[in-house]
DONU-35542 format. One record per residue (C-alpha): z negated, x, y negated; residue in one letter. Coordinates in pm, whole numbers, plus 50000, padded with zeros to 5 digits. Layout:
<rs>
ZXYa/...
</rs>
This chain:
<rs>
373967155039033m/373697127139287q/374627090939229v/372387063239361f/373077026839274n/374717033438935k/372047058638836y/372387096138810c/369627119638913t/368997151438718f/366417176738822f/364057189338556c/363547226638607v/360157228638440c/358567199438628q/360617201638951k/361057164338985k/364007140438973a/364557120738655v/366857090338694p/369277084638407l/371777056938351q/375437067938373p/375987062838001k/373067085737915v/374257111438170a/377767111138021k/376367115837671m/374357146137782s/377507161537936v/379397155437610l/376577171737412r/376657201337648n/380427205437599n/380017202837222m/377347230037235a/379727252637430k/382497246637175k/380107254136890q/379037285937064s/382677297037096l/383347288736731s/380247307436620k/381137337836829q/384667339136686l/383397333036332y/380687359736359d/383227384736492s/385347379536181g/388347363536351y/387917330036175l/387377344035829w/389717318235672s/387757288435808y/384677276035631k/381657275335860a/380097241335913t/376557234936021r/376647211836326d/380277203536392e/382917222936581a/384947240936315m/388377238936473l/390467214136665p/390377220737038d/393877235837051e/393127260736772e/389797270136927l/391437276437265i/394227297137110l/391837318536907n/389547323137206a/392447334137429l/393677358737170v/390417373237038h/387627369437295l/386687397237532e/387467390737897f/383737389437976e/383447358937749d/386337339437902m/384147320338150p/382527303537848m/385987291337740l/386747277838086f/383347260638096a/383967243337761a/387517231137827f/389457218638129p/391667244238303y/394817223438246r/394217220937873q/393737258537840i/396857265838044k/398877240837841s/397867257237512v/398677291537657w/402117279937771q/403027262737444r/401487286237190r/401487321037344m/404187324437609l/407177318937375p/406187349937173y/406487380137407p/406817405137121d/403417395736985y/401477385437297y/403457403137572g/400797424137743t/398067398637679l/400197371437842n/400637392838153l/396887399338175l/395977362838124l/398577351938381a/397257375538645a/393507373738581l/392777338238467f/395717316538570f/396177332938915h/399957336938887i/401347359439158k/404297373938965s/403337373338596p/406487390138461k/408787365138628k/406607335938520y/406317346538156t/410057353638126s/410757316738196k/408957306437875y/410597331037636v/412497313137359a/
</rs>
């Protein structure tokens, strides 16, 4: 995306030409894209049976962002984690992980170590996770 005089330029793949959009329209398309990613995460978790207690809705994201992040961290396969990081900011995901998962080492112990090393790039995961234990 390039910005020229308060207009954003998006490239249409099928026609291979630039289509100028106003910033407000460009921002709305980004928001729609993020909503689609969140809906995809919700659908994947719901179809896998992890959200059996939530009623499926047709067009809206089923869960609040914090619950969706927590369920995705706990239940998604590691191959699907890039979808989570594409839908939410890194800081928000790390904040949810620190508040909701790190204080419970008996339940999430090994998973916390894996997430710390693989996705949050922490050099000494055991030392880091021990700081958050209640």
